[in-house]
SEGU-847845 format. One line per field, with one value per atom (N, C-alpha, C): residue number from 1; residue in three letters; x, y, z. Coordinates in steps of 0.1 Angstrom, whole numbers. Last residue first. Layout:
drenba <- [NUM | ...]
tiro <- [ALA | ...]
xx <- [X | ...]
yy <- [Y | ...]
zz <- [Z | ...]
% end
This chain:
drenba <- [231 | 231 | 231 | 230 | 230 | 230 | 229 | 229 | 229 | 228 | 228 | 228 | 227 | 227 | 227 | 226 | 226 | 226 | 225 | 225 | 225 | 224 | 224 | 224 | 223 | 223 | 223 | 222 | 222 | 222 | 221 | 221 | 221 | 220 | 220 | 220 | 219 | 219 | 219 | 218 | 218 | 218 | 217 | 217 | 217 | 216 | 216 | 216 | 215 | 215 | 215 | 214 | 214 | 214 | 213 | 213 | 213 | 212 | 212 | 212 | 211 | 211 | 211 | 210 | 210 | 210 | 209 | 209 | 209 | 208 | 208 | 208 | 207 | 207 | 207 | 206 | 206 | 206 | 205 | 205 | 205 | 204 | 204 | 204 | 203 | 203 | 203 | 202 | 202 | 202 | 201 | 201 | 201 | 200 | 200 | 200 | 199 | 199 | 199 | 198 | 198 | 198 | 197 | 197 | 197 | 196 | 196 | 196 | 195 | 195 | 195 | 194 | 194 | 194 | 193 | 193 | 193 | 192 | 192 | 192 | 191 | 191 | 191 | 190 | 190 | 190 | 189 | 189 | 189 | 188 | 188 | 188 | 187 | 187 | 187 | 186 | 186 | 186 | 185 | 185 | 185 | 184 | 184 | 184 | 183 | 183 | 183 | 182 | 182 | 182 | 181 | 181 | 181 | 180 | 180 | 180 | 179 | 179 | 179 | 178 | 178 | 178 | 177 | 177 | 177 | 176 | 176 | 176 | 175 | 175 | 175 | 174 | 174 | 174 | 173 | 173 | 173 | 172 | 172 | 172 | 171 | 171 | 171 | 170 | 170 | 170 | 169 | 169 | 169 | 168 | 168 | 168 | 167 | 167 | 167 | 166 | 166 | 166 | 165 | 165 | 165 | 164 | 164 | 164 | 163 | 163 | 163 | 162 | 162 | 162 | 161 | 161 | 161 | 160 | 160 | 160 | 159 | 159 | 159 | 158 | 158 | 158 | 157 | 157 | 157 | 156 | 156 | 156 | 155 | 155 | 155 | 154 | 154 | 154 | 153 | 153 | 153 | 152 | 152 | 152 | 151 | 151 | 151 | 150 | 150 | 150 | 149 | 149 | 149 | 148 | 148 | 148 | 147 | 147 | 147 | 146 | 146 | 146 | 145 | 145 | 145 | 144 | 144 | 144 | 143 | 143 | 143 | 142 | 142 | 142 | 141 | 141 | 141 | 140 | 140 | 140 | 139 | 139 | 139 | 138 | 138 | 138 | 137 | 137 | 137 | 136 | 136 | 136 | 135 | 135 | 135 | 134 | 134 | 134 | 133 | 133 | 133 | 132 | 132 | 132 | 131 | 131 | 131 | 130 | 130 | 130 | 129 | 129 | 129 | 128 | 128 | 128 | 127 | 127 | 127 | 126 | 126 | 126 | 125 | 125 | 125 | 124 | 124 | 124 | 123 | 123 | 123 | 122 | 122 | 122 | 121 | 121 | 121 | 120 | 120 | 120 | 119 | 119 | 119 | 118 | 118 | 118 | 117 | 117 | 117 | 116 | 116 | 116 | 115 | 115 | 115 | 114 | 114 | 114 | 113 | 113 | 113 | 112 | 112 | 112 | 111 | 111 | 111 | 110 | 110 | 110 | 109 | 109 | 109 | 108 | 108 | 108 | 107 | 107 | 107 | 106 | 106 | 106 | 105 | 105 | 105 | 104 | 104 | 104 | 103 | 103 | 103 | 102 | 102 | 102 | 101 | 101 | 101 | 100 | 100 | 100 | 99 | 99 | 99 | 98 | 98 | 98 | 97 | 97 | 97 | 96 | 96 | 96 | 95 | 95 | 95 | 94 | 94 | 94 | 93 | 93 | 93 | 92 | 92 | 92 | 91 | 91 | 91 | 90 | 90 | 90 | 89 | 89 | 89 | 88 | 88 | 88 | 87 | 87 | 87 | 86 | 86 | 86 | 85 | 85 | 85 | 84 | 84 | 84 | 83 | 83 | 83 | 82 | 82 | 82 | 81 | 81 | 81 | 80 | 80 | 80 | 79 | 79 | 79 | 78 | 78 | 78 | 77 | 77 | 77 | 76 | 76 | 76 | 75 | 75 | 75 | 74 | 74 | 74 | 73 | 73 | 73 | 72 | 72 | 72 | 71 | 71 | 71 | 70 | 70 | 70 | 69 | 69 | 69 | 68 | 68 | 68 | 67 | 67 | 67 | 66 | 66 | 66 | 65 | 65 | 65 | 64 | 64 | 64 | 63 | 63 | 63 | 62 | 62 | 62 | 61 | 61 | 61 | 60 | 60 | 60 | 59 | 59 | 59 | 58 | 58 | 58 | 57 | 57 | 57 | 56 | 56 | 56 | 55 | 55 | 55 | 54 | 54 | 54 | 53 | 53 | 53 | 52 | 52 | 52 | 51 | 51 | 51 | 50 | 50 | 50 | 49 | 49 | 49 | 48 | 48 | 48 | 47 | 47 | 47 | 46 | 46 | 46 | 45 | 45 | 45 | 44 | 44 | 44 | 43 | 43 | 43 | 42 | 42 | 42 | 41 | 41 | 41 | 40 | 40 | 40 | 39 | 39 | 39 | 38 | 38 | 38 | 37 | 37 | 37 | 36 | 36 | 36 | 35 | 35 | 35 | 34 | 34 | 34 | 33 | 33 | 33 | 32 | 32 | 32 | 31 | 31 | 31 | 30 | 30 | 30 | 29 | 29 | 29 | 28 | 28 | 28 | 27 | 27 | 27 | 26 | 26 | 26 | 25 | 25 | 25 | 24 | 24 | 24 | 23 | 23 | 23 | 22 | 22 | 22 | 21 | 21 | 21 | 20 | 20 | 20 | 19 | 19 | 19 | 18 | 18 | 18 | 17 | 17 | 17 | 16 | 16 | 16 | 15 | 15 | 15 | 14 | 14 | 14 | 13 | 13 | 13 | 12 | 12 | 12 | 11 | 11 | 11 | 10 | 10 | 10 | 9 | 9 | 9 | 8 | 8 | 8 | 7 | 7 | 7 | 6 | 6 | 6 | 5 | 5 | 5 | 4 | 4 | 4 | 3 | 3 | 3 | 2 | 2 | 2 | 1 | 1 | 1]
tiro <- [ASN | ASN | ASN | GLN | GLN | GLN | GLY | GLY | GLY | TYR | TYR | TYR | TYR | TYR | TYR | ALA | ALA | ALA | ASN | ASN | ASN | LYS | LYS | LYS | GLY | GLY | GLY | HIS | HIS | HIS | LYS | LYS | LYS | ARG | ARG | ARG | GLU | GLU | GLU | TYR | TYR | TYR | HIS | HIS | HIS | LYS | LYS | LYS | ALA | ALA | ALA | VAL | VAL | VAL | LEU | LEU | LEU | THR | THR | THR | GLN | GLN | GLN | LYS | LYS | LYS | LEU | LEU | LEU | ARG | ARG | ARG | MET | MET | MET | ALA | ALA | ALA | SER | SER | SER | PRO | PRO | PRO | ASN | ASN | ASN | ILE | ILE | ILE | GLN | GLN | GLN | GLU | GLU | GLU | THR | THR | THR | LEU | LEU | LEU | LEU | LEU | LEU | ALA | ALA | ALA | MET | MET | MET | ARG | ARG | ARG | ALA | ALA | ALA | LEU | LEU | LEU | GLU | GLU | GLU | GLU | GLU | GLU | LEU | LEU | LEU | ILE | ILE | ILE | LYS | LYS | LYS | ALA | ALA | ALA | ASN | ASN | ASN | TYR | TYR | TYR | VAL | VAL | VAL | ALA | ALA | ALA | LYS | LYS | LYS | GLY | GLY | GLY | ALA | ALA | ALA | ASP | ASP | ASP | LYS | LYS | LYS | GLY | GLY | GLY | TRP | TRP | TRP | ALA | ALA | ALA | PHE | PHE | PHE | PRO | PRO | PRO | GLY | GLY | GLY | HIS | HIS | HIS | GLY | GLY | GLY | ALA | ALA | ALA | VAL | VAL | VAL | LEU | LEU | LEU | VAL | VAL | VAL | MET | MET | MET | GLN | GLN | GLN | ILE | ILE | ILE | GLU | GLU | GLU | ASP | ASP | ASP | PRO | PRO | PRO | ASN | ASN | ASN | LEU | LEU | LEU | SER | SER | SER | LYS | LYS | LYS | GLY | GLY | GLY | ALA | ALA | ALA | PHE | PHE | PHE | CYS | CYS | CYS | ASP | ASP | ASP | VAL | VAL | VAL | ILE | ILE | ILE | GLN | GLN | GLN | ASN | ASN | ASN | GLY | GLY | GLY | THR | THR | THR | GLU | GLU | GLU | THR | THR | THR | GLU | GLU | GLU | TYR | TYR | TYR | ASP | ASP | ASP | ASN | ASN | ASN | THR | THR | THR | ILE | ILE | ILE | LYS | LYS | LYS | ALA | ALA | ALA | ASP | ASP | ASP | ALA | ALA | ALA | MET | MET | MET | LEU | LEU | LEU | GLU | GLU | GLU | THR | THR | THR | CYS | CYS | CYS | PRO | PRO | PRO | ILE | ILE | ILE | ASP | ASP | ASP | THR | THR | THR | ALA | ALA | ALA | LEU | LEU | LEU | HIS | HIS | HIS | ASP | ASP | ASP | ALA | ALA | ALA | HIS | HIS | HIS | THR | THR | THR | THR | THR | THR | GLY | GLY | GLY | TYR | TYR | TYR | ILE | ILE | ILE | PRO | PRO | PRO | ILE | ILE | ILE | SER | SER | SER | ARG | ARG | ARG | LEU | LEU | LEU | SER | SER | SER | GLN | GLN | GLN | ALA | ALA | ALA | TRP | TRP | TRP | ALA | ALA | ALA | THR | THR | THR | ALA | ALA | ALA | PHE | PHE | PHE | ALA | ALA | ALA | SER | SER | SER | HIS | HIS | HIS | THR | THR | THR | HIS | HIS | HIS | VAL | VAL | VAL | ILE | ILE | ILE | GLY | GLY | GLY | GLY | GLY | GLY | ILE | ILE | ILE | ASP | ASP | ASP | GLY | GLY | GLY | PHE | PHE | PHE | ALA | ALA | ALA | LYS | LYS | LYS | TYR | TYR | TYR | LEU | LEU | LEU | VAL | VAL | VAL | CYS | CYS | CYS | HIS | HIS | HIS | THR | THR | THR | ASN | ASN | ASN | THR | THR | THR | ASP | ASP | ASP | SER | SER | SER | SER | SER | SER | PRO | PRO | PRO | ARG | ARG | ARG | LEU | LEU | LEU | LYS | LYS | LYS | GLY | GLY | GLY | ASP | ASP | ASP | ILE | ILE | ILE | VAL | VAL | VAL | ASN | ASN | ASN | GLY | GLY | GLY | ASP | ASP | ASP | PHE | PHE | PHE | ASP | ASP | ASP | VAL | VAL | VAL | ILE | ILE | ILE | VAL | VAL | VAL | ILE | ILE | ILE | ASP | ASP | ASP | ARG | ARG | ARG | TYR | TYR | TYR | SER | SER | SER | MET | MET | MET | ALA | ALA | ALA | GLU | GLU | GLU | TYR | TYR | TYR | ASP | ASP | ASP | VAL | VAL | VAL | GLY | GLY | GLY | SER | SER | SER | PRO | PRO | PRO | LYS | LYS | LYS | ILE | ILE | ILE | ALA | ALA | ALA | PHE | PHE | PHE | ILE | ILE | ILE | GLY | GLY | GLY | HIS | HIS | HIS | ASP | ASP | ASP | ARG | ARG | ARG | ASP | ASP | ASP | VAL | VAL | VAL | CYS | CYS | CYS | SER | SER | SER | VAL | VAL | VAL | ASN | ASN | ASN | GLY | GLY | GLY | PHE | PHE | PHE | THR | THR | THR | TYR | TYR | TYR | ILE | ILE | ILE | VAL | VAL | VAL | LEU | LEU | LEU | ASP | ASP | ASP | LEU | LEU | LEU | LYS | LYS | LYS | PRO | PRO | PRO | LEU | LEU | LEU | LEU | LEU | LEU | MET | MET | MET | ASN | ASN | ASN | ALA | ALA | ALA | GLU | GLU | GLU | PHE | PHE | PHE | CYS | CYS | CYS | GLU | GLU | GLU | LYS | LYS | LYS | LYS | LYS | LYS | LEU | LEU | LEU | LYS | LYS | LYS | ASN | ASN | ASN | TYR | TYR | TYR | MET | MET | MET]
xx <- [516 | 518 | 521 | 492 | 506 | 506 | 464 | 472 | 486 | 452 | 450 | 458 | 452 | 464 | 463 | 443 | 441 | 454 | 439 | 450 | 448 | 417 | 430 | 442 | 399 | 401 | 415 | 397 | 394 | 397 | 403 | 406 | 405 | 397 | 410 | 414 | 371 | 382 | 396 | 356 | 356 | 368 | 360 | 364 | 364 | 352 | 366 | 369 | 325 | 335 | 350 | 314 | 313 | 324 | 319 | 326 | 325 | 304 | 318 | 325 | 278 | 284 | 299 | 269 | 270 | 280 | 249 | 263 | 264 | 215 | 225 | 239 | 205 | 207 | 217 | 180 | 194 | 195 | 156 | 157 | 172 | 160 | 151 | 151 | 187 | 181 | 173 | 189 | 194 | 188 | 179 | 173 | 177 | 195 | 181 | 174 | 219 | 218 | 204 | 213 | 216 | 215 | 211 | 199 | 201 | 237 | 226 | 214 | 252 | 254 | 242 | 241 | 240 | 241 | 249 | 235 | 232 | 277 | 270 | 255 | 280 | 283 | 277 | 271 | 265 | 268 | 290 | 276 | 268 | 314 | 312 | 297 | 308 | 309 | 308 | 307 | 295 | 296 | 333 | 322 | 309 | 347 | 350 | 338 | 336 | 333 | 336 | 348 | 333 | 329 | 375 | 370 | 355 | 375 | 379 | 374 | 368 | 359 | 362 | 375 | 377 | 368 | 364 | 373 | 377 | 330 | 343 | 352 | 298 | 307 | 320 | 267 | 279 | 289 | 233 | 244 | 255 | 209 | 220 | 228 | 173 | 186 | 197 | 143 | 151 | 164 | 129 | 122 | 130 | 150 | 138 | 131 | 183 | 172 | 160 | 209 | 198 | 187 | 243 | 229 | 220 | 276 | 267 | 253 | 296 | 297 | 288 | 300 | 290 | 289 | 319 | 321 | 312 | 311 | 325 | 328 | 285 | 287 | 302 | 272 | 283 | 286 | 238 | 249 | 259 | 214 | 227 | 238 | 191 | 196 | 210 | 186 | 176 | 181 | 209 | 206 | 197 | 205 | 217 | 215 | 180 | 182 | 194 | 186 | 177 | 178 | 203 | 208 | 199 | 185 | 197 | 202 | 166 | 162 | 174 | 181 | 176 | 171 | 185 | 196 | 192 | 158 | 165 | 177 | 153 | 147 | 153 | 167 | 172 | 166 | 151 | 165 | 171 | 125 | 127 | 142 | 111 | 124 | 129 | 80 | 87 | 99 | 69 | 64 | 71 | 81 | 83 | 79 | 71 | 85 | 88 | 45 | 48 | 62 | 47 | 43 | 46 | 77 | 64 | 60 | 99 | 96 | 81 | 105 | 100 | 95 | 136 | 121 | 117 | 166 | 158 | 143 | 186 | 176 | 168 | 220 | 207 | 199 | 234 | 234 | 221 | 241 | 233 | 236 | 275 | 261 | 254 | 302 | 298 | 283 | 318 | 310 | 304 | 337 | 336 | 327 | 337 | 350 | 349 | 311 | 317 | 331 | 307 | 300 | 307 | 323 | 326 | 319 | 310 | 323 | 327 | 274 | 287 | 299 | 250 | 250 | 263 | 235 | 249 | 249 | 208 | 213 | 228 | 200 | 207 | 213 | 167 | 181 | 188 | 141 | 148 | 162 | 124 | 123 | 130 | 127 | 120 | 119 | 142 | 128 | 120 | 166 | 160 | 145 | 171 | 169 | 162 | 174 | 164 | 161 | 197 | 184 | 173 | 216 | 214 | 200 | 213 | 210 | 208 | 218 | 206 | 203 | 225 | 230 | 220 | 222 | 210 | 214 | 242 | 240 | 226 | 262 | 249 | 247 | 289 | 285 | 270 | 311 | 298 | 295 | 340 | 333 | 321 | 347 | 353 | 348 | 335 | 335 | 341 | 333 | 346 | 346 | 308 | 318 | 332 | 278 | 288 | 302 | 262 | 259 | 271 | 273 | 271 | 270 | 273 | 286 | 284 | 245 | 254 | 268 | 234 | 230 | 240 | 247 | 249 | 246 | 237 | 251 | 254 | 211 | 213 | 228 | 215 | 211 | 212 | 222 | 232 | 228 | 208 | 210 | 219 | 210 | 197 | 198 | 243 | 234 | 221 | 243 | 249 | 238 | 242 | 235 | 241 | 273 | 262 | 255 | 295 | 285 | 272 | 312 | 307 | 296 | 313 | 320 | 314 | 293 | 305 | 312 | 259 | 270 | 281 | 248 | 249 | 261 | 244 | 241 | 242 | 255 | 241 | 236 | 281 | 274 | 259 | 287 | 290 | 281 | 301 | 290 | 295 | 313 | 317 | 305 | 309 | 304 | 309 | 325 | 323 | 319 | 335 | 320 | 316 | 362 | 357 | 342 | 364 | 366 | 361 | 337 | 351 | 352 | 314 | 318 | 333 | 304 | 305 | 311 | 303 | 312 | 314 | 283 | 297 | 307 | 259 | 264 | 279 | 243 | 254 | 259 | 224 | 220 | 230 | 242 | 230 | 227 | 277 | 266 | 254 | 291 | 288 | 277 | 309 | 299 | 296 | 328 | 327 | 317 | 323 | 325 | 322 | 334 | 329 | 330 | 349 | 335 | 328 | 376 | 370 | 354 | 382 | 389 | 382 | 369 | 363 | 369 | 360 | 372 | 366 | 348 | 347 | 361 | 331 | 342 | 344 | 306 | 311 | 323 | 290 | 300 | 303 | 260 | 269 | 279 | 234 | 244 | 253 | 228 | 224 | 236 | 230 | 234 | 231 | 238 | 234 | 239 | 243 | 240 | 236 | 266 | 256 | 254 | 284 | 275 | 264 | 305 | 291 | 281 | 329 | 326 | 311 | 327 | 337 | 334 | 308 | 304 | 314 | 324 | 311 | 307 | 348 | 349 | 335 | 340 | 343 | 345 | 339 | 327 | 329 | 367 | 358 | 345 | 374 | 380 | 372 | 359 | 357 | 362 | 371 | 357 | 354 | 397 | 395 | 380 | 392 | 398 | 396 | 381 | 373 | 378 | 403 | 391 | 382 | 421 | 425 | 412 | 407 | 410 | 413 | 401 | 393 | 397 | 416 | 418 | 411]
yy <- [868 | 854 | 855 | 894 | 889 | 875 | 898 | 901 | 895 | 871 | 885 | 886 | 846 | 854 | 869 | 812 | 826 | 834 | 785 | 792 | 807 | 779 | 772 | 778 | 810 | 797 | 791 | 836 | 825 | 811 | 855 | 858 | 846 | 843 | 849 | 854 | 833 | 824 | 831 | 857 | 849 | 840 | 866 | 874 | 867 | 843 | 849 | 857 | 839 | 828 | 834 | 863 | 859 | 849 | 861 | 872 | 869 | 839 | 839 | 849 | 847 | 837 | 836 | 882 | 869 | 860 | 897 | 896 | 882 | 904 | 898 | 897 | 935 | 921 | 916 | 959 | 955 | 940 | 973 | 961 | 955 | 997 | 987 | 973 | 1014 | 1006 | 995 | 1030 | 1035 | 1027 | 1013 | 1026 | 1032 | 991 | 989 | 1003 | 1002 | 996 | 995 | 1010 | 1020 | 1015 | 984 | 993 | 1004 | 974 | 968 | 977 | 992 | 992 | 985 | 985 | 999 | 999 | 958 | 962 | 976 | 961 | 954 | 957 | 975 | 982 | 975 | 955 | 968 | 975 | 935 | 933 | 946 | 948 | 944 | 942 | 949 | 962 | 959 | 922 | 931 | 944 | 915 | 909 | 917 | 929 | 931 | 927 | 915 | 929 | 933 | 890 | 891 | 906 | 896 | 892 | 893 | 901 | 911 | 908 | 876 | 888 | 899 | 850 | 857 | 869 | 840 | 831 | 837 | 852 | 849 | 841 | 867 | 859 | 857 | 886 | 882 | 875 | 895 | 888 | 885 | 922 | 913 | 907 | 920 | 926 | 917 | 917 | 920 | 927 | 907 | 916 | 921 | 879 | 886 | 894 | 883 | 877 | 885 | 878 | 887 | 879 | 869 | 866 | 877 | 857 | 868 | 863 | 841 | 845 | 856 | 816 | 827 | 831 | 797 | 805 | 817 | 786 | 790 | 798 | 779 | 791 | 795 | 770 | 767 | 779 | 760 | 770 | 766 | 747 | 740 | 750 | 759 | 764 | 757 | 746 | 745 | 750 | 754 | 740 | 738 | 782 | 776 | 762 | 782 | 789 | 783 | 770 | 764 | 769 | 789 | 776 | 769 | 811 | 812 | 798 | 800 | 805 | 806 | 795 | 784 | 788 | 822 | 814 | 802 | 827 | 835 | 828 | 809 | 807 | 815 | 823 | 809 | 806 | 845 | 847 | 833 | 835 | 843 | 843 | 809 | 815 | 822 | 816 | 806 | 812 | 835 | 835 | 824 | 829 | 843 | 842 | 804 | 806 | 819 | 810 | 801 | 802 | 827 | 832 | 823 | 823 | 819 | 824 | 846 | 837 | 835 | 846 | 853 | 843 | 830 | 831 | 840 | 849 | 838 | 840 | 857 | 862 | 850 | 856 | 850 | 858 | 872 | 872 | 867 | 851 | 862 | 861 | 840 | 838 | 851 | 842 | 839 | 836 | 869 | 856 | 854 | 888 | 883 | 870 | 895 | 894 | 888 | 898 | 885 | 884 | 925 | 914 | 901 | 936 | 939 | 928 | 929 | 922 | 925 | 927 | 932 | 925 | 916 | 925 | 928 | 893 | 896 | 903 | 904 | 898 | 902 | 896 | 907 | 901 | 885 | 883 | 894 | 903 | 899 | 896 | 916 | 901 | 896 | 941 | 939 | 924 | 939 | 943 | 941 | 933 | 923 | 926 | 957 | 945 | 934 | 973 | 976 | 964 | 962 | 961 | 964 | 971 | 957 | 954 | 999 | 993 | 978 | 1003 | 1008 | 1000 | 979 | 989 | 991 | 966 | 971 | 982 | 937 | 951 | 954 | 912 | 916 | 931 | 890 | 904 | 905 | 866 | 869 | 883 | 844 | 856 | 859 | 819 | 824 | 837 | 789 | 803 | 807 | 762 | 768 | 783 | 752 | 748 | 755 | 761 | 765 | 764 | 754 | 748 | 750 | 767 | 752 | 747 | 793 | 787 | 772 | 797 | 797 | 791 | 794 | 785 | 785 | 816 | 803 | 793 | 838 | 835 | 821 | 837 | 835 | 832 | 842 | 828 | 826 | 869 | 859 | 845 | 892 | 883 | 871 | 908 | 901 | 891 | 905 | 909 | 901 | 898 | 898 | 902 | 920 | 910 | 910 | 923 | 928 | 917 | 911 | 917 | 921 | 881 | 894 | 898 | 848 | 859 | 872 | 831 | 825 | 836 | 827 | 837 | 830 | 806 | 808 | 817 | 799 | 812 | 815 | 776 | 775 | 789 | 780 | 778 | 776 | 806 | 793 | 791 | 839 | 830 | 816 | 870 | 856 | 847 | 904 | 892 | 879 | 935 | 923 | 911 | 953 | 951 | 940 | 956 | 948 | 946 | 972 | 958 | 950 | 996 | 992 | 977 | 1020 | 1006 | 1005 | 1044 | 1042 | 1028 | 1043 | 1053 | 1051 | 1023 | 1020 | 1030 | 1017 | 1026 | 1023 | 987 | 995 | 1004 | 967 | 980 | 990 | 939 | 944 | 959 | 935 | 935 | 942 | 915 | 928 | 927 | 884 | 892 | 905 | 855 | 868 | 876 | 820 | 831 | 844 | 786 | 799 | 809 | 762 | 762 | 774 | 761 | 762 | 762 | 760 | 751 | 750 | 782 | 768 | 758 | 811 | 803 | 789 | 837 | 824 | 819 | 868 | 860 | 848 | 891 | 881 | 874 | 923 | 914 | 904 | 941 | 934 | 925 | 967 | 957 | 951 | 999 | 988 | 979 | 1020 | 1008 | 996 | 1045 | 1043 | 1029 | 1027 | 1039 | 1035 | 1009 | 1010 | 1024 | 1013 | 1001 | 1001 | 1031 | 1035 | 1023 | 1023 | 1020 | 1023 | 1031 | 1037 | 1035 | 1014 | 1028 | 1035 | 989 | 991 | 1005 | 988 | 991 | 994 | 980 | 994 | 998 | 952 | 960 | 975 | 947 | 944 | 952 | 953 | 961 | 959 | 934 | 949 | 956 | 910 | 913 | 928 | 913 | 911 | 914 | 916 | 927 | 925 | 890 | 902 | 914 | 874 | 873 | 885 | 885 | 885 | 884 | 880 | 894 | 894 | 858 | 860 | 873 | 858 | 847 | 849]
zz <- [396 | 402 | 417 | 393 | 394 | 400 | 370 | 382 | 381 | 350 | 356 | 368 | 341 | 339 | 343 | 346 | 348 | 347 | 341 | 333 | 335 | 356 | 359 | 352 | 362 | 356 | 360 | 371 | 381 | 375 | 352 | 366 | 375 | 328 | 329 | 343 | 333 | 333 | 334 | 331 | 343 | 344 | 305 | 316 | 329 | 289 | 288 | 300 | 297 | 299 | 299 | 288 | 301 | 305 | 260 | 268 | 283 | 254 | 251 | 259 | 260 | 268 | 266 | 261 | 254 | 261 | 285 | 279 | 273 | 277 | 286 | 278 | 263 | 262 | 272 | 271 | 271 | 271 | 270 | 262 | 262 | 284 | 290 | 282 | 287 | 276 | 282 | 309 | 296 | 285 | 329 | 327 | 313 | 327 | 323 | 321 | 335 | 322 | 318 | 361 | 351 | 337 | 372 | 372 | 362 | 369 | 362 | 362 | 385 | 371 | 363 | 411 | 405 | 390 | 412 | 413 | 407 | 412 | 401 | 401 | 437 | 424 | 412 | 455 | 454 | 441 | 450 | 448 | 446 | 459 | 444 | 441 | 486 | 478 | 463 | 492 | 495 | 487 | 486 | 478 | 480 | 507 | 493 | 484 | 529 | 527 | 512 | 524 | 524 | 522 | 527 | 513 | 513 | 554 | 545 | 531 | 566 | 567 | 557 | 542 | 555 | 555 | 519 | 527 | 540 | 521 | 514 | 523 | 513 | 521 | 514 | 516 | 509 | 518 | 512 | 520 | 511 | 508 | 503 | 515 | 516 | 513 | 509 | 513 | 525 | 522 | 492 | 501 | 512 | 490 | 485 | 495 | 494 | 500 | 497 | 470 | 475 | 482 | 474 | 472 | 476 | 469 | 472 | 468 | 457 | 471 | 475 | 438 | 438 | 453 | 445 | 433 | 433 | 468 | 468 | 455 | 464 | 472 | 473 | 434 | 443 | 451 | 426 | 426 | 437 | 419 | 418 | 417 | 427 | 414 | 411 | 451 | 441 | 427 | 466 | 463 | 451 | 468 | 461 | 458 | 481 | 468 | 461 | 505 | 496 | 482 | 516 | 514 | 504 | 519 | 511 | 507 | 536 | 523 | 513 | 559 | 551 | 537 | 567 | 563 | 555 | 573 | 563 | 558 | 593 | 581 | 569 | 614 | 609 | 595 | 615 | 611 | 607 | 623 | 610 | 606 | 631 | 636 | 624 | 623 | 630 | 636 | 607 | 621 | 629 | 583 | 589 | 604 | 578 | 581 | 588 | 572 | 583 | 587 | 549 | 562 | 574 | 530 | 533 | 547 | 514 | 524 | 527 | 479 | 490 | 501 | 469 | 469 | 480 | 463 | 469 | 465 | 435 | 445 | 450 | 423 | 426 | 436 | 397 | 412 | 417 | 369 | 376 | 391 | 365 | 365 | 370 | 370 | 356 | 355 | 387 | 387 | 374 | 381 | 395 | 396 | 355 | 362 | 375 | 349 | 346 | 352 | 357 | 364 | 362 | 337 | 351 | 360 | 314 | 317 | 332 | 318 | 313 | 318 | 327 | 316 | 310 | 343 | 339 | 326 | 365 | 353 | 350 | 397 | 389 | 377 | 405 | 404 | 395 | 422 | 410 | 412 | 440 | 438 | 426 | 446 | 434 | 431 | 468 | 470 | 458 | 456 | 465 | 467 | 443 | 435 | 443 | 466 | 456 | 447 | 477 | 484 | 475 | 459 | 461 | 467 | 463 | 450 | 451 | 492 | 485 | 472 | 517 | 507 | 496 | 541 | 534 | 524 | 546 | 546 | 541 | 560 | 556 | 557 | 554 | 555 | 552 | 568 | 562 | 564 | 564 | 569 | 561 | 555 | 567 | 572 | 540 | 541 | 555 | 537 | 534 | 536 | 542 | 551 | 548 | 544 | 535 | 542 | 567 | 554 | 544 | 589 | 590 | 576 | 581 | 584 | 585 | 577 | 565 | 569 | 602 | 592 | 581 | 615 | 620 | 609 | 601 | 600 | 604 | 611 | 597 | 594 | 638 | 634 | 619 | 638 | 642 | 637 | 633 | 622 | 625 | 655 | 654 | 642 | 670 | 659 | 659 | 706 | 692 | 682 | 734 | 726 | 712 | 753 | 746 | 738 | 765 | 774 | 767 | 757 | 753 | 762 | 746 | 752 | 747 | 738 | 745 | 752 | 732 | 735 | 743 | 707 | 721 | 723 | 680 | 684 | 699 | 672 | 676 | 681 | 670 | 657 | 660 | 695 | 688 | 676 | 695 | 697 | 691 | 708 | 703 | 706 | 698 | 706 | 699 | 703 | 694 | 703 | 721 | 720 | 712 | 717 | 729 | 729 | 696 | 693 | 705 | 699 | 700 | 698 | 686 | 689 | 690 | 678 | 693 | 696 | 651 | 657 | 672 | 647 | 644 | 650 | 673 | 662 | 660 | 678 | 683 | 671 | 671 | 673 | 678 | 684 | 678 | 681 | 676 | 686 | 679 | 650 | 656 | 666 | 659 | 651 | 658 | 655 | 661 | 652 | 661 | 653 | 660 | 667 | 671 | 660 | 666 | 664 | 669 | 666 | 679 | 678 | 639 | 648 | 662 | 628 | 627 | 636 | 635 | 639 | 639 | 613 | 620 | 624 | 615 | 610 | 619 | 603 | 612 | 606 | 601 | 596 | 607 | 593 | 603 | 595 | 592 | 587 | 597 | 606 | 596 | 594 | 622 | 628 | 618 | 598 | 612 | 618 | 568 | 575 | 589 | 546 | 557 | 561 | 526 | 525 | 536 | 523 | 520 | 518 | 532 | 518 | 514 | 558 | 550 | 535 | 569 | 567 | 558 | 566 | 560 | 558 | 581 | 566 | 560 | 605 | 604 | 589 | 602 | 604 | 601 | 601 | 589 | 590 | 627 | 615 | 603 | 641 | 643 | 631 | 633 | 630 | 631 | 643 | 628 | 625 | 670 | 663 | 647 | 676 | 678 | 670 | 671 | 663 | 664 | 691 | 677 | 668 | 715 | 711 | 696 | 729 | 717 | 710 | 752 | 742 | 729]
% end
């Protein structure tokens, strides 16, 4: 009964190594079935080359295993928090992709320097606060989700518009309407992180993109009168 959800999740997970977003067993993708209050997620520590769709684990929104013989990803509780808090998302990706992780380790949001960034979101890519010791020793994965939710609430950010975040000292998370879109956003995040780093290396005094260009590029793809692409 869970095969369709497992196959969708498996196929999205298998895109991560193809897109150079993960090495070895790093990273995970989940996809949700909100009608049944469950989601599928990669099993913990299983190499991508050795994994089949049958290995995908089905859990509920509290992280309880519903179907599957393997342990779900160690990040499962983070996914639980995000699915509960961000009610319109259908898939979540976590990676340790090099450039995005470097920004997270630097405890910095990624500034909007150019139109490539503005094509996808009209703000900096946010970075959370560094987690407090009490939270680290509590339920770390749940608190990681809380860090993301608190970051968006504190900055008045809309998770339906800004579908990516850096967790300070840890790495990137991305999400979308489904698992495929979440993977797409994870790849875009990595490329924007790389471009921003190169920009600062070439010109340490680089200016943020002026707001008129930000608005133009974002609105032409995402605004009510968007004209990018085909109808």
